C-alpha positions, -999 to 999 in steps of 0.1 A, spaced: 667 -458 249 649 -467 217 646 -439 191 609 -431 184 614 -405 157 602 -415 122 627 -392 104 663 -381 112 668 -346 125 693 -322 109 707 -291 126 698 -259 107 693 -222 111 664 -213 89 645 -180 93 609 -189 103 579 -166 106 552 -182 126 517 -173 136 490 -190 156 458 -200 139 425 -189 155 409 -159 170 438 -146 191 467 -145 167 503 -144 179 530 -136 152 567 -137 156 600 -146 139 626 -171 150 656 -192 139 651 -229 137 673 -254 155 667 -285 135 645 -299 108 633 -333 95 608 -344 68 582 -345 95 588 -313 115 609 -285 129 623 -274 163 619 -237 170 625 -213 199 591 -197 206 573 -173 229 558 -187 261 524 -179 247 527 -209 224 513 -241 239 513 -278 231 485 -285 207 485 -250 190 484 -250 152 510 -227 136 513 -212 102 549 -214 92 569 -195 65 604 -210 63 633 -194 45 666 -212 40 698 -193 45 705 -190 8 670 -175 2 666 -200 -27 638 -218 -10 608 -205 8 583 -231 22 549 -225 37 535 -251 60 511 -257 89 523 -275 120 510 -287 153 531 -280 185 538 -315 199 559 -303 229 574 -273 245 604 -271 269 617 -241 288 652 -231 277 660 -224 314 670 -188 311 653 -155 305 651 -147 268 626 -132 244 618 -166 231 617 -186 263 607 -221 250 618 -246 224 589 -263 206 587 -294 185 564 -287 157 550 -316 135 542 -306 100 505 -313 94 502 -297 60 533 -293 38 540 -303 2 560 -335 3 586 -321 -22 590 -290 0 597 -311 31 623 -331 11 639 -299 -2 642 -284 33 661 -315 45 683 -316 13 695 -280 20 712 -291 53 728 -325 44 
């Protein structure tokens, strides 16, 4: 199978506060699964849908870097078991400082 991703993914466990943009705001915290220069994979609530825009506040484990970004949910998949955060979501960064995206990746490789 041909790899379609533009950027390599790196496993990580960043603390992420996310909230939906719009009239009915949903806000929660989660721990990321992986990150790239172009996006992040997160466990999320089932309320989050493909196409949603999210405000993201990302903290690295060492607390030396805090990044704010906006991302668009590109896909969601059920994790297949009951849990407070029932889905994984692939979130593409739509607004992030290029240097901040680079720094996120640098903290994990």
